[in-house]
C-alpha positions in Angstrom: -187.1 -40.2 10.3 -189.4 -40.1 13.3 -191.1 -36.8 13.9 -190.9 -35.6 17.5 -194.0 -33.4 17.5 -196.9 -33.1 15.0 -198.1 -29.6 14.9 -201.8 -28.9 15.0 -203.3 -27.0 12.1 -205.6 -24.2 13.1 -208.1 -22.2 11.1 -207.4 -18.9 12.8 -205.6 -17.1 15.6 -209.0 -16.8 17.3 -208.9 -20.5 18.1 -206.0 -20.1 20.5 -205.6 -16.3 21.1 -207.4 -16.3 24.5 -204.7 -18.6 25.9 -202.0 -16.0 25.3 -202.0 -12.5 26.7 -199.2 -11.6 24.3 -197.7 -12.7 21.0 -194.2 -12.2 19.5 -194.9 -11.9 15.8 -192.5 -11.9 12.8 -192.9 -9.1 10.2 -191.7 -10.1 6.8 -193.8 -13.1 5.5 -196.5 -12.6 8.2 -197.4 -8.9 8.3 -196.1 -7.9 4.8 -194.0 -9.3 2.0 -191.7 -6.4 1.6 -193.9 -4.8 -1.1 -197.5 -4.8 0.3 -199.4 -5.9 3.4 -200.4 -9.4 4.0 -203.8 -8.2 4.9 -205.2 -11.3 6.6 -202.2 -11.3 8.9 -202.6 -7.6 9.7 -206.3 -8.0 10.3 -205.7 -11.0 12.6 -203.3 -9.0 14.8 -205.7 -6.0 15.0 -208.5 -8.4 16.0 -206.2 -10.0 18.6 -205.4 -6.6 20.1 -209.1 -5.6 20.1 -209.7 -8.7 22.2 -207.1 -7.6 24.8 -203.9 -9.2 23.5 -200.5 -7.4 23.3 -198.6 -7.7 20.0 -194.8 -7.3 20.0 -193.4 -7.4 16.5 -189.9 -9.0 16.4 -188.0 -8.6 13.2 -184.6 -9.5 11.8 -184.6 -6.3 9.8 -181.1 -4.7 10.0 -182.4 -1.2 10.7 -183.7 0.6 13.8 -187.3 -0.1 14.7 -188.3 3.5 13.8 -187.1 2.9 10.3 -189.0 -0.3 9.9 -192.1 1.3 11.3 -191.8 4.0 8.6 -191.4 1.4 5.9 -194.6 -0.4 7.1 -196.5 2.8 7.0 -195.2 3.6 3.4 -196.4 0.2 2.0 -199.8 0.5 3.7 -199.6 -1.7 6.8 -202.1 -0.7 9.4 -199.9 0.3 12.4 -202.8 -0.5 14.7 -201.7 -4.2 14.4 -199.0 -3.9 17.0 -198.0 -2.4 20.4 -194.3 -2.5 20.1 -191.5 -3.4 17.7 -188.0 -4.8 18.2 -185.5 -5.4 15.4 -182.1 -7.0 15.1 -181.0 -3.5 14.0 -181.8 -2.3 17.5 -179.7 -5.1 19.0 -176.9 -4.3 16.6 -177.0 -0.7 17.6 -176.8 -1.7 21.2 -173.6 -3.7 20.5 -171.9 -1.0 18.4 -172.7 1.7 20.9 -170.6 -0.2 23.5 -167.6 -0.3 21.0 -167.0 3.5 21.2 -164.8 4.9 18.5 -164.7 1.7 16.5 -164.3 1.9 12.7 -167.0 -0.1 10.9 -167.0 -1.4 7.3 -170.6 -1.4 6.2 -171.4 -4.5 4.1 -174.9 -3.9 2.8 -177.1 -1.4 0.9 -176.9 2.3 1.6 -180.5 2.3 2.9 -179.3 0.6 6.0 -176.9 3.3 7.2 -179.6 4.4 9.6 -178.3 1.7 11.8 -175.4 4.0 12.8 -177.5 7.1 13.3 -176.5 8.8 16.6 -173.8 6.3 17.4 -170.2 7.1 18.2 -168.8 4.9 15.4 -167.0 5.8 12.2 -167.7 4.0 8.9 -164.6 3.2 6.9 -163.2 1.2 4.1 -162.4 -2.5 4.6 -158.6 -2.0 4.8 -158.9 0.2 7.9 -162.0 -1.2 9.6 -162.0 -2.8 13.1 -165.2 -4.7 12.6 -167.6 -5.4 9.7 -171.4 -4.8 10.1 -173.3 -6.8 7.6 -176.8 -5.8 6.8 -177.1 -7.7 3.5 -175.9 -7.6 -0.1 -175.1 -4.3 -1.7 -177.8 -5.0 -4.3 -179.8 -8.1 -3.4 -181.9 -7.7 -6.6 -179.0 -8.4 -8.9 -176.3 -10.2 -6.8 -175.9 -13.6 -5.2 -173.9 -14.4 -2.0 -171.2 -16.3 -3.8 -170.1 -13.1 -5.6 -169.0 -11.9 -2.1 -166.3 -14.6 -1.6 -163.4 -12.2 -2.5 -164.6 -9.7 0.1 -165.1 -12.4 2.7 -161.6 -13.7 2.0 -160.2 -10.2 2.6 -162.1 -10.0 5.9 -160.8 -13.4 6.9 -157.2 -12.5 6.1 -157.6 -9.6 8.5 -159.5 -11.8 11.1 -162.3 -9.2 11.3 -165.5 -9.9 13.3 -168.6 -9.8 11.2 -171.6 -8.5 13.1 -174.6 -9.9 11.2 -177.5 -7.5 11.6 -179.9 -9.8 9.7 -179.6 -13.5 10.4 -182.2 -14.4 7.7 -180.8 -16.4 4.8 -183.6 -15.3 2.4 -186.7 -13.1 2.8 -189.9 -12.6 0.7 -190.1 -9.6 -1.6 -193.4 -9.8 -3.4 -193.3 -13.1 -5.3 -189.5 -13.4 -5.0 -187.0 -14.7 -2.4 -184.0 -12.5 -2.1 -180.8 -13.3 -0.2 -180.0 -11.6 3.2 -177.1 -11.0 5.4 -177.4 -14.4 7.0 -176.3 -16.0 3.7 -173.1 -14.0 3.8 -172.5 -14.8 7.5 -172.8 -18.6 6.7 -170.2 -18.3 3.9 -167.9 -16.3 6.2 -168.2 -18.9 8.9 -167.5 -21.7 6.4 -164.0 -20.2 5.7 -163.3 -19.8 9.4 -164.5 -16.2 9.9 -165.9 -15.0 13.3 -169.5 -13.8 13.4 -171.8 -12.3 15.9 -175.4 -13.1 15.0 -177.6 -10.7 16.9 -181.1 -11.4 15.8 -183.5 -14.4 15.8 -182.9 -17.2 16.9 -180.4 -15.8 19.4 -181.3 -14.7 22.9 -180.6 -10.9 22.9 -183.5 -10.0 20.7 -185.9 -12.2 22.7 -184.7 -10.7 26.0 -185.4 -7.2 24.7 -188.8 -8.2 23.4 -189.9 -10.0 26.5 -188.8 -7.1 28.7 -191.0 -4.8 26.5 -194.0 -7.2 26.8 -193.5 -7.1 30.6 -193.8 -3.4 30.6 -196.9 -3.4 28.3 -198.7 -5.9 30.5 -197.4 -4.3 33.7 -196.0 -7.7 34.7 -194.0 -10.5 33.1 -196.4 -13.1 31.7 -196.3 -16.6 33.2 -194.3 -19.3 31.4 -196.1 -20.7 28.4 -198.3 -17.6 28.0 -196.6 -15.9 25.1 -197.0 -17.2 21.5 -194.3 -16.8 18.8 -195.6 -16.5 15.2 -193.3 -16.7 12.2 -192.5 -18.3 8.8 -188.8 -19.0 9.4 -188.0 -22.4 10.7 -184.3 -21.7 11.6 -185.1 -18.2 13.0 -188.7 -17.7 14.2 -189.4 -21.3 15.3 -186.0 -22.3 16.6 -185.8 -18.9 18.4 -189.2 -19.6 20.0 -188.0 -23.0 21.1 -184.9 -21.7 22.7 -186.9 -19.0 24.5 -189.4 -21.5 25.8 -192.3 -20.2 23.8 -195.1 -22.0 22.0 -194.8 -21.4 18.3 -197.3 -20.9 15.4 -195.6 -21.6 12.1 -196.9 -19.7 9.0 -196.4 -22.4 6.4 -196.9 -20.4 3.1 -193.9 -18.1 3.8 -190.3 -18.6 2.7 -190.3 -22.4 3.0 -193.6 -23.0 1.1 -191.8 -24.7 -1.8 -190.2 -27.3 0.5 -193.4 -29.2 1.3 -193.6 -31.2 -1.9 -195.8 -30.7 -5.0 -197.3 -27.3 -5.2 -196.1 -26.2 -1.8 -198.9 -28.1 0.0 -199.2 -27.7 3.7 -200.3 -31.1 4.9 -199.6 -31.8 8.6 -197.2 -34.7 7.8 -195.3 -32.5 5.4 -194.9 -29.7 7.9 -194.1 -32.1 10.8 -191.3 -33.7 8.7 -190.0 -30.3 7.7 -189.9 -29.1 11.4 -188.1 -32.3 12.4 -185.5 -31.9 9.6 -184.8 -28.4 10.8 -184.7 -29.4 14.5 -187.6 -27.1 15.2 -190.9 -27.6 17.1 -194.1 -25.8 16.2 -197.2 -26.5 18.3 -199.5 -25.0 15.7 -199.4 -24.1 12.0 -201.5 -22.4 9.4 -200.9 -21.4 5.7 -201.3 -17.6 6.3 -202.0 -15.8 9.5 -205.7 -14.9 9.8 -208.1 -14.3 12.6 
């Protein structure tokens, strides 16, 4: 397989930060691991802001941005590492708000009910629902996506649309990888179910994030002047490619075990991985640091 682009390994964001007045940065796997801060990444973003850069966090979290902000504070993330935050939960809320009076079956943990707060929608059982909002597994610590096949079959029988509020397949939680809503959406699509994937790598979340960056900078940055940072090939990097952004791949995130023996991050390994996933990263580093 011929690699289209070999990414350049950098030692720190300081090497390239001056080229970009703003960055779009992933949260899980870059800023924290779901349990505690990834301190070198947090410190890098603080330093970037101290040098005049604007940081917009962009997350596939299936909750409103205020809820994610609260979670980051609770686990000790320095909130000075960002200027703004956009989540796929925000985009999901925007979609549901336009479906006034719709009955929603919530497929996911109770903690994600904040996604409906203030909206004119009604949650209901699957039998009477008009649409399914999937934020994840009911209990991702004990369950696997294949256990949901009977529920997905019922949804398919009723031809219900699944709004996938978190396109991630897996996410880091401490030293574990746990399944996300994207894994259920993939299984639903495989049996002919209709899905609406609202977060990365799709355009709506990038449109919102870029609009916010334009406001923070008081003008829209020129093409090629916003850097996307993330550890998800199919979400962060493909999303950056579709949005026309340069990408910095954080190689020690969710894909670390796919680079061969010991999760090594040699340029050739990362380049081959990017090519296999039809993604292009201009830069890479193991963990984000300044």
